[in-house]
N, C-alpha and C positions, 0 to 999 in steps of 0.2 A: 220851719221844717226840721224834724229831728235827724241828727246824723246817725247813720247805721254803723254799728261796729264791724270793722273789717275782719274777715276770717279766711281760713284756707278753703279753697275749693277742693272737691273730691279728687280732681286730676292732680292738683298740687300735692295732696297727701300721698297719693299713689306714687308720684315721682320721688318724694322724700323717702318713702318706705323702700322703693326699688334701689335707691342710692345706698341706703343703710345696709340692705341685704347684699348688695354688690361689695361693699367695704368689708362686711363680715366674711364673705367668701374669699376675699383676697387675704385678709389678715389671719384667718384660722390656720391655713397651712404654714404660714410664716411662724406663728406662735408654736405650732407643733414641732417644726424644725428647730426652733430656738430651745424648746424643752428637751428635745433629744440631744442637742449639742451640750446643754447644761448637764444632763445626766451622764454623758460620756466624759465630760470634764471632771465631774465628781467621782466617777468610777476610776478614772486615771489617777486622781488624787489618792483614792484608796489603794490602788495598786502601788503607787509610789510609797505610801506609808508602810505597807507590808514589806516591800522590798528594802526600804531603808531600815526597817526593824530587823530583817535578816542580816544585813551588813553590820548593824550595831551589835547584834547578838554574837556574830562570828568574831568581831573585833574584840569583844570582851571575854571570849571563851576559846582562846588559843586557835583562832581561825577554824573552829568547828561549827558546822551548821547545826541548828537545833534538832534536826531529825536524822543526823548522820549516826552511823553505828559507833564511830569513834567517840562521839559526844555522850553516847548512852552505854559506855563500857562494853561494846561488842554486840549490843542488841539494836538492830535497826529500828528507828522510830517511825511514827506515823505523822502525816501532815497535821492532823487535828491535835496530836500531842505536842507537836512543835509550836503550833499556834498558841496553845495554852501556856507554854513556857514563856513566849514573848509577851503575851497579855499579862501574865503574872509579874513580869519584870517591868511593866509599865511602858513597853515600847509602842503599843497602840491599844485601842479599846476594841472589844469584840464587834461593836457596831461598824467598825471599819471593814469588816469582812462581808458586808452586804453590798451587792450591786444595787444601785438606786432603782433599777427597773424590776427587781425581783420582789414579787409579792410575799414570798416566804421569808420575811425579814427576821433578823436576829436582834434581840434586845441588847442594850448596853449593859456592861458589867458581867456578862457571861464568862466564866473562867474555868469550866470543866470540860474534859474531852467528850463526855457523854452528850453534853448539850451542844457542842460545836460540830461533832462528827456528822458529815453529810449535809450540813446546812450552809457551809461557806461557799462563796461564789468565786474564789480565787485559788489557784494551785500554787504549790511550792516546789522548787527544784529539789529533788532527792539526790543526795550526793553519795549514798552508800558509805563506803569507808574513806571517801576522799575528803580531805580538809579543804576549806575554802581559802585558797591562797592566791587566786587570781583576782585581785581586787579591782582591776581596771580593765577587764576584758569587755569590749563593746559587743562581743559576739556570743556572750553567755547570758541567756535570760534567767532571772531568779524567780520571778512570779508573774502572774497575769490572769486575765479572765480564763476560767476553765473551759474546756471543750465539753459541751453537753452531748456531743455525738460520738463518733468513732474516728480512728485515723483515716479510714476509707471514706467516711461521710461526715466530715467535721462540721460543726455548727456551734452556735453560742446563744446566750440570752439575747444578744443584739440582733441576731439573724437566724431564726430557727430553721430556715430552709437551706442554709449554707450560702456561701462559704463561711468559715469561721471569721468572726469579727471580734475585736477587743483590744485591750491595752496590754503592753508588755513592759516589765521593768528589767533593765539589763544591768550586768554586774558593774559597769562603770558609772551607774547612777542615772542614766537617761531613760525616759519613757517614750514609747512609740504607740501609735494606733495602727492596727493592721487589719486588712480584709483580704484573706487568702486561704487557700487549701494547703499551703506548705510554707513553713518558715525554716529556712536553712540557718543552722547555727554552727559554731565551732566550740565544742565542749573542751574542758581543760585537759582531757585525755587524748586529744588529737590536734594535729596542726592543719588538717585539711577537712573539708566538708565531704561526708560520705552519706550513704543511704540511711544510716542510723541517726544522722544528725538532722533529720526532719523533726521539728519540734513536736509534731503530732505523733510520731512513731517512737521517738526516744531510742534507748538501747538498754542493755542489761544493767547498766549502772546509773542510768538517768531516766527515771520514770517521771513523765511530765504531763501537764494539761489535764490530769484527772486527780481528784482528791478522794481519800477514803471516807 
């Protein structure tokens, strides 16, 4: 008598398929969360690179920020112009200015203000006539994810419905991830926190969280 080849029954196949579907359902959210975490880490690396570039620029230019009036002989600069200065000095590449979740990405090697303006995902602290002399203040943010909303209804690429979410690079060199509608800071021109020191509102000499 010939031996029959053993195979799977229909019920066994259905059980295997069900188990595979269950595993996919469990793993997909975890993979999505891991991808978001990786993108946030990459974005924070970009924020740190831009912030470190600001400090290096100021250190080599008599403590003047690249978009300060003092650095430009009395004419206030723009964020995009400041970024071009730092890119041309080799402090970072233009691709660093891309948030990894932004579909409108910027190519590497871009170094003109016209091609950078309005396409960067991070803001710079504008110091007006103030020199950058407070090198170790943990209460002064230098750069971070930009606010894509308004001071009253803040939001970001990470959370389009609000509150604002993103990374911040502070003057003492540390980076934080925030999820809030208000970030209190102490600017170099004050010793206490007041209404103007909300990161989203800024004041007359500190325009923050939006780029030209």
